[in-house]
C-alpha positions in Angstrom: 0.0 0.0 0.0 2.5 2.6 -1.2 1.5 6.2 -1.8 2.9 7.7 -4.9 2.7 11.5 -4.5 0.1 14.4 -4.7 -3.0 12.1 -4.6 -3.9 8.5 -5.3 -6.9 6.4 -5.7 -7.6 4.8 -2.3 -9.5 1.5 -2.3 -10.6 -0.1 1.0 -12.5 -3.2 1.3 -14.3 -3.7 4.6 -16.4 -6.4 6.2 -20.0 -5.9 7.4 -18.7 -4.4 10.7 -16.4 -1.8 9.0 -13.2 -3.8 9.7 -10.6 -3.4 7.0 -10.0 -6.4 4.9 -7.5 -4.7 2.6 -6.3 -1.2 1.6 -4.7 -0.2 -1.7 -3.3 3.0 -3.4 -3.2 3.4 -7.1 -1.7 6.3 -9.1 1.3 8.1 -10.2 3.4 11.2 -9.3 0.6 13.8 -10.0 -3.0 14.1 -8.7 -5.2 11.0 -9.2 -8.7 11.3 -7.8 -11.1 8.3 -7.6 -14.7 9.2 -8.0 -16.7 6.0 -8.2 -16.4 2.2 -7.8 -18.5 -0.8 -8.8 -18.2 -4.5 -7.9 -17.6 -6.8 -10.8 -19.2 -10.2 -11.3 -15.9 -12.0 -10.3 -15.9 -10.2 -6.9 -13.3 -7.7 -8.0 -13.8 -3.9 -8.4 -13.5 -1.2 -11.1 -12.5 2.2 -9.7 -12.8 5.2 -11.9 -11.9 8.9 -11.8 -9.3 11.5 -12.9 -5.6 11.0 -13.5 -3.1 13.7 -14.2 -0.2 11.2 -13.9 1.9 9.7 -16.7 3.7 7.0 -14.6 3.7 4.3 -12.0 0.3 2.6 -12.3 -0.7 4.7 -15.4 0.7 3.2 -18.6 -1.1 5.1 -21.4 -1.7 8.7 -20.3 -3.5 10.8 -22.9 -3.4 14.4 -21.8 -3.8 17.0 -19.1 -6.4 14.9 -17.1 -7.8 11.5 -18.3 -10.7 9.2 -17.5 -8.6 6.6 -15.5 -10.1 3.2 -14.9 -8.5 0.4 -12.9 -9.8 -3.1 -12.5 -8.7 -4.9 -9.3 -9.2 -8.4 -8.1 -11.3 -9.4 -5.1 -7.9 -9.2 -3.1 -7.2 -5.7 -4.3 -4.5 -6.5 -6.8 -4.4 -4.6 -10.1 -5.7 -6.6 -13.0 -5.7 -3.9 -15.7 -5.9 -0.1 -16.1 -6.6 2.2 -18.9 -6.7 6.0 -19.6 -9.3 7.4 -21.9 -9.6 10.9 -23.5 -7.8 13.4 -25.6 -4.9 15.9 -25.2 -7.0 18.3 -22.9 -9.0 17.7 -19.7 -11.2 14.6 -19.4 -12.8 13.7 -16.1 -14.7 10.5 -15.2 -17.3 10.7 -12.3 -19.7 7.8 -12.5 -19.8 4.1 -13.6 -22.8 1.8 -14.2 -23.2 -1.8 -15.3 -24.2 -2.3 -19.0 -25.1 -5.5 -20.8 -22.9 -8.5 -21.3 -20.4 -7.7 -18.5 -19.6 -4.4 -19.9 -19.6 -0.8 -18.2 -20.7 2.7 -19.0 -18.7 5.6 -17.6 -19.9 9.3 -17.7 -18.0 12.5 -17.1 -16.8 15.5 -19.0 -14.4 16.1 -21.8 -12.7 19.2 -23.2 -10.7 17.3 -25.7 -10.6 16.7 -29.5 -8.8 13.8 -30.9 -7.4 10.5 -29.4 -10.5 8.8 -28.0 -12.8 11.8 -28.4 -14.3 11.7 -31.9 -17.1 14.2 -32.0 -16.9 17.1 -29.5 -19.8 19.5 -29.4 -18.4 22.6 -27.7 -16.2 24.1 -25.0 -16.7 21.1 -22.7 -19.1 18.1 -23.2 -20.7 15.4 -21.3 -18.6 12.4 -22.4 -19.9 8.8 -22.1 -17.9 5.8 -22.9 -18.8 2.1 -22.9 -16.0 -0.3 -22.2 -15.4 -4.0 -22.3 -15.4 -5.3 -18.7 -12.8 -7.9 -19.5 -9.9 -5.7 -20.8 -11.2 -2.1 -20.7 -11.2 -1.6 -24.5 -13.7 1.1 -25.8 -16.8 -0.3 -27.4 -18.2 3.2 -28.1 -17.9 6.8 -27.0 -20.3 9.8 -27.4 -20.2 13.5 -26.7 -23.4 15.4 -25.6 -23.9 19.1 -25.2 -23.9 22.5 -26.8 -21.3 25.2 -27.5 -20.5 26.0 -23.9 -19.5 23.7 -20.9 -21.6 20.6 -20.1 -20.8 18.0 -17.5 -22.2 14.8 -16.0 -21.7 13.6 -12.5 -23.9 10.5 -12.7 -25.2 7.7 -14.8 -27.8 5.0 -13.9 -29.0 1.9 -15.7 -32.8 2.1 -16.2 -33.1 -1.4 -17.8 -34.1 -2.3 -21.3 -30.6 -1.1 -22.4 -31.4 2.5 -21.5 -29.5 4.9 -19.2 -30.2 8.3 -17.5 -27.3 10.7 -17.4 -27.4 13.5 -14.7 -25.4 16.6 -15.4 -25.4 20.3 -15.9 -25.2 22.6 -19.0 -24.1 26.2 -19.4 
């Protein structure tokens, strides 16, 4: 459980009485901020958030801030990790289960290029669907207008539909 620098993802698994089972830190030399977590079907977890680091646990940094996703085992060991976004600021805030063992992540993007294919304005709600086995992008979409738009939550409504909560300027 080694801290890296300015801020790391911090995962703690507890029992029903709040007793620590394990604690892990993940990140690099810059600020890495975890925002949401979801349990996977194999008893592991996917942690999502924002990374500004290009090193240590982060292997494919894209830009200023990235959506950073790390899959850990039930014992808290890193299974895989991926960065998503473009050359500017991209921040992930919420994760939800999708169909067939995949996941949908929502947040905000101010990027053009790399993983962001169709930006709408100064900052967009950015939603990506990833493969739960290896983190590869299945699809990505930008939503918004010409100003700044952001999402802080996504929820599965069933029937392969989702609600995204956010704000628009």
